[in-house]
C-alpha positions as a Markdown table, in Angstrom:
| # | Residue | x | y | z |
|---|---|---|---|---|
| 1 | Met | -29.1 | 20.4 | 31.7 |
| 2 | Ser | -25.6 | 21.2 | 30.5 |
| 3 | Val | -23.6 | 19.2 | 28.0 |
| 4 | Met | -20.3 | 18.1 | 29.3 |
| 5 | Asn | -17.3 | 18.0 | 27.0 |
| 6 | Thr | -15.1 | 15.0 | 27.3 |
| 7 | His | -12.0 | 13.6 | 25.5 |
| 8 | Tyr | -13.6 | 10.2 | 25.5 |
| 9 | Pro | -15.6 | 9.0 | 22.5 |
| 10 | Asp | -19.4 | 8.8 | 22.8 |
| 11 | Pro | -20.0 | 5.1 | 23.6 |
| 12 | Thr | -23.4 | 5.2 | 21.8 |
| 13 | Arg | -21.9 | 6.3 | 18.5 |
| 14 | Ile | -20.6 | 3.6 | 16.2 |
| 15 | Glu | -17.6 | 4.5 | 14.2 |
| 16 | Thr | -16.8 | 2.6 | 11.0 |
| 17 | Ala | -13.3 | 1.6 | 10.0 |
| 18 | Ala | -11.9 | 3.1 | 6.9 |
| 19 | Arg | -8.8 | 2.5 | 4.8 |
| 20 | His | -6.1 | 5.2 | 5.1 |
| 21 | Thr | -2.8 | 5.7 | 3.3 |
| 22 | Leu | -0.1 | 7.3 | 5.4 |
| 23 | Ala | 3.2 | 8.7 | 4.0 |
| 24 | Val | 5.9 | 8.7 | 6.7 |
| 25 | Ile | 9.3 | 10.4 | 6.3 |
| 26 | Val | 12.0 | 8.9 | 8.4 |
| 27 | Asp | 15.8 | 8.8 | 8.9 |
| 28 | Asn | 17.2 | 5.8 | 6.9 |
| 29 | Glu | 18.9 | 4.0 | 9.8 |
| 30 | Pro | 18.9 | 0.5 | 11.1 |
| 31 | Gly | 15.9 | -0.5 | 13.2 |
| 32 | Val | 13.5 | 2.2 | 12.0 |
| 33 | Leu | 11.3 | -0.2 | 10.1 |
| 34 | Ala | 11.3 | -2.7 | 13.0 |
| 35 | Arg | 10.2 | 0.1 | 15.4 |
| 36 | Ile | 7.3 | 1.2 | 13.2 |
| 37 | Ala | 6.2 | -2.4 | 12.6 |
| 38 | Gly | 6.4 | -3.0 | 16.4 |
| 39 | Leu | 4.2 | 0.1 | 17.0 |
| 40 | Phe | 1.5 | -1.5 | 14.8 |
| 41 | Ser | 1.8 | -5.1 | 16.1 |
| 42 | Gly | 2.1 | -4.0 | 19.7 |
| 43 | Arg | -1.2 | -2.3 | 19.6 |
| 44 | Gly | -3.0 | -4.8 | 17.4 |
| 45 | Tyr | -3.2 | -2.7 | 14.3 |
| 46 | Asn | -2.8 | -4.3 | 10.9 |
| 47 | Ile | -0.5 | -3.0 | 8.0 |
| 48 | Glu | -2.3 | -3.9 | 4.8 |
| 49 | Ser | 0.5 | -2.6 | 2.6 |
| 50 | Leu | 4.0 | -1.3 | 3.3 |
| 51 | Thr | 6.5 | 0.1 | 0.9 |
| 52 | Val | 9.8 | 1.8 | 1.8 |
| 53 | Ser | 12.7 | 3.2 | 0.0 |
| 54 | Glu | 15.4 | 5.9 | 0.5 |
| 55 | Thr | 14.2 | 9.0 | -1.3 |
| 56 | Glu | 16.9 | 11.5 | -0.4 |
| 57 | His | 20.3 | 9.8 | -0.6 |
| 58 | Glu | 22.4 | 12.7 | 0.6 |
| 59 | Lys | 20.2 | 13.3 | 3.7 |
| 60 | His | 19.6 | 9.5 | 4.3 |
| 61 | Ile | 15.9 | 10.0 | 4.4 |
| 62 | Ser | 13.4 | 7.3 | 3.5 |
| 63 | Arg | 9.7 | 7.4 | 2.7 |
| 64 | Leu | 7.3 | 4.7 | 4.0 |
| 65 | Thr | 3.9 | 4.3 | 2.5 |
| 66 | Ile | 1.6 | 2.5 | 4.9 |
| 67 | Val | -1.9 | 1.4 | 4.2 |
| 68 | Thr | -4.0 | 0.5 | 7.3 |
| 69 | Thr | -7.6 | 0.4 | 8.4 |
| 70 | Gly | -9.2 | 1.8 | 11.5 |
| 71 | Thr | -11.8 | 4.0 | 13.0 |
| 72 | Pro | -11.1 | 7.8 | 12.9 |
| 73 | Ala | -9.9 | 7.5 | 16.5 |
| 74 | Val | -7.6 | 4.6 | 15.8 |
| 75 | Ile | -6.1 | 6.4 | 12.7 |
| 76 | Glu | -5.5 | 9.5 | 14.8 |
| 77 | Gln | -3.8 | 7.4 | 17.4 |
| 78 | Ile | -1.6 | 5.7 | 14.8 |
| 79 | Lys | -0.6 | 9.1 | 13.3 |
| 80 | Ser | 0.2 | 10.5 | 16.8 |
| 81 | Gln | 2.2 | 7.5 | 17.9 |
| 82 | Leu | 4.2 | 7.5 | 14.6 |
| 83 | Gly | 4.9 | 11.2 | 14.9 |
| 84 | Arg | 6.4 | 10.7 | 18.4 |
| 85 | Leu | 9.0 | 8.1 | 17.2 |
| 86 | Val | 12.4 | 9.8 | 17.2 |
| 87 | Pro | 13.5 | 8.9 | 13.6 |
| 88 | Val | 10.1 | 10.1 | 12.2 |
| 89 | His | 10.2 | 13.6 | 10.6 |
| 90 | Arg | 6.7 | 13.8 | 9.3 |
| 91 | Val | 3.5 | 11.8 | 9.0 |
| 92 | Thr | 0.9 | 12.7 | 6.3 |
| 93 | Asp | -2.5 | 11.1 | 6.0 |
| 94 | Leu | -2.9 | 11.1 | 2.2 |
| 95 | Thr | -6.5 | 9.9 | 2.5 |
| 96 | Val | -7.5 | 13.0 | 4.5 |
| 97 | Gln | -5.7 | 15.3 | 2.0 |
| 98 | Gly | -7.9 | 14.2 | -0.8 |
| 99 | Glu | -7.7 | 11.7 | -3.6 |
| 100 | Ala | -4.1 | 10.5 | -3.7 |
| 101 | Ile | -2.6 | 8.8 | -6.7 |
| 102 | Glu | -2.0 | 5.2 | -5.7 |
| 103 | Arg | -0.3 | 2.6 | -7.8 |
| 104 | Glu | 1.0 | -0.9 | -7.3 |
| 105 | Leu | 3.3 | -3.1 | -9.4 |
| 106 | Val | 2.8 | -6.8 | -9.8 |
| 107 | Leu | 4.8 | -9.5 | -11.5 |
| 108 | Cys | 2.8 | -12.6 | -12.5 |
| 109 | Lys | 4.2 | -15.9 | -13.8 |
| 110 | Val | 1.8 | -17.8 | -15.9 |
| 111 | Ala | 2.4 | -21.4 | -17.2 |
| 112 | Gly | 0.5 | -23.1 | -20.0 |
| 113 | Lys | 0.4 | -24.3 | -23.5 |
| 114 | Gly | -1.9 | -24.0 | -26.5 |
| 115 | Glu | -5.1 | -22.1 | -25.9 |
| 116 | Gln | -4.1 | -21.1 | -22.3 |
| 117 | Arg | -1.0 | -19.5 | -23.6 |
| 118 | Val | -3.0 | -17.5 | -26.2 |
| 119 | Glu | -5.5 | -16.4 | -23.6 |
| 120 | Ala | -2.8 | -15.3 | -21.2 |
| 121 | Met | -1.3 | -13.1 | -23.9 |
| 122 | Arg | -4.7 | -11.7 | -24.8 |
| 123 | Leu | -5.5 | -10.8 | -21.2 |
| 124 | Ala | -2.1 | -9.3 | -20.6 |
| 125 | Ser | -2.5 | -7.1 | -23.7 |
| 126 | Ala | -6.0 | -6.0 | -22.6 |
| 127 | Phe | -4.6 | -4.9 | -19.2 |
| 128 | Gly | -1.6 | -3.2 | -20.8 |
| 129 | Ala | 0.8 | -5.6 | -19.0 |
| 130 | Arg | 4.3 | -5.9 | -20.3 |
| 131 | Thr | 5.9 | -9.3 | -21.1 |
| 132 | Leu | 9.2 | -9.4 | -19.3 |
| 133 | Asp | 10.0 | -13.1 | -20.0 |
| 134 | Ala | 8.7 | -15.7 | -22.3 |
| 135 | Thr | 9.6 | -19.3 | -22.7 |
| 136 | Leu | 7.8 | -22.1 | -24.5 |
| 137 | Gln | 6.1 | -23.1 | -21.2 |
| 138 | Ser | 5.6 | -19.7 | -19.3 |
| 139 | Phe | 5.4 | -15.9 | -19.3 |
| 140 | Ile | 6.3 | -13.3 | -16.7 |
| 141 | Phe | 4.0 | -10.3 | -17.0 |
| 142 | Glu | 4.5 | -6.9 | -15.3 |
| 143 | Leu | 1.5 | -4.6 | -14.6 |
| 144 | Thr | 1.3 | -1.3 | -12.8 |
| 145 | Gly | -2.1 | -0.1 | -11.7 |
| 146 | Thr | -4.5 | 0.5 | -8.9 |
| 147 | Thr | -5.0 | -2.2 | -6.4 |
| 148 | Asp | -8.4 | -3.1 | -7.9 |
| 149 | Glu | -6.8 | -3.4 | -11.4 |
| 150 | Val | -4.0 | -5.6 | -10.0 |
| 151 | Glu | -6.5 | -7.8 | -8.2 |
| 152 | Arg | -8.6 | -8.2 | -11.3 |
| 153 | Phe | -5.5 | -9.1 | -13.4 |
| 154 | Ile | -4.4 | -11.7 | -10.9 |
| 155 | Gly | -7.9 | -13.2 | -10.7 |
| 156 | Leu | -8.1 | -13.6 | -14.5 |
| 157 | Met | -4.5 | -15.0 | -14.7 |
| 158 | Thr | -5.5 | -17.6 | -12.2 |
| 159 | Ser | -7.9 | -19.1 | -14.7 |
| 160 | Val | -5.2 | -19.4 | -17.4 |
| 161 | Gly | -2.3 | -20.9 | -15.3 |
| 162 | Leu | -1.1 | -18.5 | -12.7 |
| 163 | Val | 2.0 | -20.0 | -10.9 |
| 164 | Glu | 3.5 | -17.2 | -8.9 |
| 165 | Val | 2.8 | -13.6 | -7.9 |
| 166 | Ser | 5.1 | -10.8 | -6.5 |
| 167 | Arg | 3.6 | -7.5 | -5.5 |
| 168 | Thr | 5.3 | -4.2 | -4.4 |
| 169 | Gly | 2.6 | -2.8 | -2.3 |
| 170 | Ile | 1.2 | 0.7 | -2.7 |
| 171 | Ala | 3.2 | 3.7 | -3.7 |
| 172 | Ala | 1.1 | 6.9 | -3.2 |
| 173 | Met | 1.4 | 10.7 | -3.6 |
| 174 | Ser | -1.1 | 13.5 | -3.0 |
| 175 | Arg | -2.3 | 15.5 | -5.9 |
| 176 | Gly | -1.3 | 19.1 | -6.5 |
| 177 | Ala | 1.8 | 21.2 | -6.5 |
| 178 | Glu | 2.7 | 20.9 | -2.8 |
| 179 | Gly | 5.2 | 18.3 | -1.6 |
| 180 | Met | 5.3 | 16.7 | 1.8 |
């Protein structure tokens, strides 16, 4: 009996979904972000985190960092479809390249008086958060860290009077001397 090669996945094999961080270099022009978001939503894929900013002003080039989850086949399909979009120059799967450096910035507003106020300051200090604003009734803290660190910080601040949260999403870069 011969084994037949096929391009279709083995229906008996169960693939597990994994989180991937993709770096996408694009032309900075109107509609690019909408086209990329449309690619994801049109196929039922979720964007867990999305950051974008112009990185090369003279060339009008932007870098998007997209965090998504999918099976290996889904991730390959996402990368392939992103790569076919006209304003996309390059798609790099930072997860496949090895451990990327990932960081997120969070601003947390915490309100409280007395012991709650003291505890908020103590927790912020323990996490290495900066105090950006302080009034007699509230603080605004800034913390940069991994997503897990940010989640823990938010969870603890909830117990001492968290009022508002603003997060940047993940910025990521592969380790080593090579660039994208």
